[in-house]
Every structure is written in C-alpha cells, then in structure tokens.
N, C-alpha and C positions, 0 to 999 in steps of 0.2 A: 505493498499499499504506500502512495507517493505521500509523502509529509507534509506539513503546512499547507496545503491546497484550499483551504476554508470550505472545504465540502464535507467532512468528518460529520458522520452522522444527520444528513442533511437529508430531506427524502425530495425525492425527481421525480415526475411524470416524464416518461418520452413516449413521443407516438412515435407513430410505425416506425418500432424496438423492431422488427421483425427484418431479415431479409429471404427473397426470393432465394431459394437454394441456400449454397453452407457459405458462401461469399461475407465479406461483410461490405455492407451497406453502409449510409451517413448515420441512422438510425440505432444500428447494430451498435456502429463501431461509438457513438456518444454513451449510448447504455453502458457499456464494458468501460469506458474511460471513467466513469461519474463512479459505477462501484469501485472501481481500481481506484479511486482516491478517497473511497470513505464513502462515499452515500448510498442510503438504500434506493433503489430504482424501481418502479411503475412502471414494467412493462406493457405498454398499449399498441394493441396492434389488431385488425377485423380479421387477420389471420390467426389464430392462436399456437399452432404451429411453428410459423416464423417464429414467434415469440418468446417461446419456450426452446427451441435451438439458441436464442440469445442466453435465456435463463442457464441453460449448462454451462455456458463458457462461462458466465459469472459464477458462478454455484463450482463450478473448476478451481477460480482461484480465488475462494473464502469469502466472495463477496453476496450481497443481501439484495434480493428483489422477487416481485412476485409476476405473473400475469395476469392484466384486467382486460380479455375482448373489450374493443367499445368500435361504433359507427363515430370517428370522428364530426362528422360531418350529420350528425342527427343532434339536436339540444340534448334529449333525453338521455339519449346515450352518454353524452358527454355532461352530466350531470352526476348520472348513475356511477361514470368511472370515476369523478370525482370523489364522490362518498367514500366509495369502496378505499379508495388511499387514506382519508383520514380516519376513518374505521378502524384502518392494520395501524394506521403509523402517526394518525396524531395530528399532520400537519401536512401541507406541501412546501417545499420553500423553495422549487426550482421548478419549472415548466418548460420543456424542452418542442417544439411544436413544428414536426419534420414531415409528417407525411404530406408526399405529392405524388402528381401521377403526371404524365406525359401530354396526356388531355388526345381532343381531336386533329385532325389534319387540317388544315385549310385554310387561305387566306380571310378575309372576311367575307368577300365574298360566296366562297368555298364552303366556308367551317358552318357543322350545322347547330342550330341555335338550343337547341336542348344538351347538345354533349359539353358546347361552352356555358352552359349555365352549372352544369357539374363539375365540368374540371374548376371554377370558381367555388364553387360551393367545399370541393375536394382540398385546394389549395390555395384560400384563400381562408371562406367563412369557419371553416373548421379550426383555424387557427382564434379566431373572435370569438367560437365558442367553447373552445378547454381555455381560453384567458379570461371568460366570463364565470366561469366555476371557481377557477383558480385565485384570480383577484384576494376575490373575497379572502379565502385563506391566508396571504400572505399576506395581506392589509391587520389583519386579526393580530398577525404575527410579529407586525414590525419591519416587515419587510418581503422581499423577494427578488429572484431574478427569473424574468422569460427570454429564452433565446427563440427565435425563428430562423428556421431556413429559407433561404432565395434561392437565386442564382443568379447569374452573372446574367442569363439572356432577359433578368428584368431589368439590367441596367445601359444595355448595349441592343443597339437594332442587330438584321440580320438575321433571325430567326423565319425558319421556312412558312413556320404556322404561326397563329395568331394566338388562339387562345394560351398557349403555355407563357410565354412572355411577360401578358397582359394578367397573367394572375399572379405569377414570379413578380412585375413588379411592383405589384398592389401590394405587397407586403413590406417592399419600404418605407411608404407612409403612413403603412400604420404598424410602424414596429416605433417609427419617430412620435405620432399621435399619442402611443400609448405611453411612451418616455416622460410625454409632457404631463397628460393626464396621472401617470404614476408617482409620479417622481418625488412628492410630498408625500405618499405612501411607504417611503423605503425601497421601491419595486424596481427597479431595472431592466429594459426591457431594449434588446437587439439582437441584432440580425448576421447570418452570416448568408454570405452568398458562391456559394461552388461555382469551379470553373468543370474545367473538362476532365470531371475525377469516374474513375473507369467501374462502376457496381453490378451488381447481380442484375440491378433492374436496366441500367447500360448493357450491359452483355448481353441479354434478352430482346434487349428493341430491335422493330425490326432493321433491315441493313445495317448491323451494326457487323460491319469485317474488317482486320487486321487492314486493308487499305484506307475503311474509313479514320480505323483508327491511328494511324499514321499521322492524318491531316490533323486529328483533335493534338496529336503530339506538336504538331507545327504554330499549333496556333497560341502556345502560351508562348514566354521570353526562356522559359527554362528546358525547352522543349520537351517534355515530359509529360504524364500524364499523373493525375493526383489519383488518391485511395479514399475509401470510406474514413480512413483512420487519418488523413490529414484533414478532415471538416469533423471528426471527432475530436481531435484537439482543440479545436479551434473553438467548440459547442461548449467544451468543459474549461476553458480559459473563462469562456466571456460569464460562464457560469458561476463561477467562485469565487471568491472574495479576491484572488489577485486579481480580478478586474472589478477594485468595487467602489471607483471613480470614472468606470465607463456607461454609457449609458443611450441610446437614441444613436446607436450608430451602426454602421454595417460594414464588416468586418469582411473582405474576399480573399477565398482560396480558391486563389487560380492560375498560379505560379505568373501570374501578369499578364496575362491574355490580355487584361482592363484596361493595363496602362499603355499600351502601345503594341507596334508589331517587332520580328525579330528581322523582317528582309528588309537590312540596311546596311548600307558600308559603314562599320568604324572609323577606316580610313577615313573615307569621303566627307561624315563630322568632323573629324577631329581639325583636318585644316580649314573648315569651314570657321572654327572658334576664333576668335579676335585675339591680338598676340597681348 
C-alpha cells in the first residue's frame, strides 16, 4: 500500500469499474489504484461479472471492495447504489464517474436522434445523476472529491462522429460548474481527458487494426499509446489529498496530443529563433 496519499480509509465509488475481457480499462485501473492506496472501493457496473474480475484483482492485493450492480443512466438505480455504499461503509468520500460509450455513427445529418440522446444520457447525464446522490453525502462529511472521465475528443475537433465528442465535451463545463457550486462545501470536482489509450473497449471497437493503432500512436508527441493505468494514475492523484488545492481543472492524459503535432523540423524551428 502506498503511504501518505490521503486515500487511506476513504470510501470511493467507481462507475464502469469492470473491463470488457481480461484487460485493463480506465475504470478498472482507477479502482485498483485507489484500493492499492488504501481506499475502500465500490465497483459499480451494469455487468457484475466485469466488476467481479476487478474485485478479484483488488482482493488479491489485500484491498477492500464490493460489487454494486447499477444502471447509472437511471435515477432510481443511482440512488439505490449510493444508499448501498453508505449502508455498508457509512460514507462516500470519492466519486469517479467513468462510464462512457462510443455512441452512434454519423454527423448531424446522419446520426439517429434516439441513439444521440442515449449517448448523452450514458456519457453525461449519468455523471449528473451519480453526483446528485453523492454530493449530499460529501457535504454532510465536510468535503469530498469527484473525478469525471472525459476525453480529448471533447476538447478538439476532427472526430468522424458527432455524438461522442459532444457528449465528452459537455463533461468539461459540467466539471467547472460543479466545482464552482460545491467548492464552499469542500468538494473538489475535476476531469481527466484521456487521449489515445488502448483499452479493452478500444480493442473491440470496429475497425481497430494494427495499422489504425500505428496512426493513433503518431498522433501523440511521444509516439506511443497509453493504457488504462495511465488514466487510473491521473484519477487516483486528483481523488486524493495530494491534489487538495486542485478543483475545476481538466487534466489531459494524452502524451501531448492536444499540445501540437510531431511533424515539424526541429532544426528549422531552431533556425527561426531570434538571436
């Protein structure tokens, strides 16, 4: 167990805490790392088998967790989930809103309106709903930390589909508005925006080939893909007391993809610098 992280004994809820298959997704990594740092973690997923695999990983390391099946797009399910956590551990100190789907294909002309609404409900409304029931618990305890998982797709253009970047982009003002509204309650609200990470969900997405992966690597300044562990580390940092003076921010975990391009000449760039 890591020492002095400000997570020891805290109660955390991680939505989407399972992973498709045996790999490491963002939610699974965040849950394992929080538990590794001493938090007790409620593993929320609509597919309990996926969450139980995460629980096994945590238990094998001596951590504490339990599986809470829930549909985070449904208010009653969210309320019941939080109630179960409080009944078990008496508090909610940390909420990681990680659930997300790729959503429907198409631009504004092509996208199916019902699929669009479902994408927004799963990717954005779910975060509002889980926060709705966790904030009162945090307020009662004198503070807490909420981390939303967004995406660099919500920060930049160029995505082939319209629903996903719009949904992920909406998480940014949600984060900042909540940080402003609940700062006086001692509740910090931040977001993580992953870039080209390779997770089980990405691996099973249509058209994901080695050639596509190579293109994805080329979109980062470091020329590499990230993993769920990279995202999980950022989440665990923002959740704990080491980030006690950070709220309302968006932490990009993208190997510099949003900072610029790799296809420039360093020598030419230096030659243009004034003497």
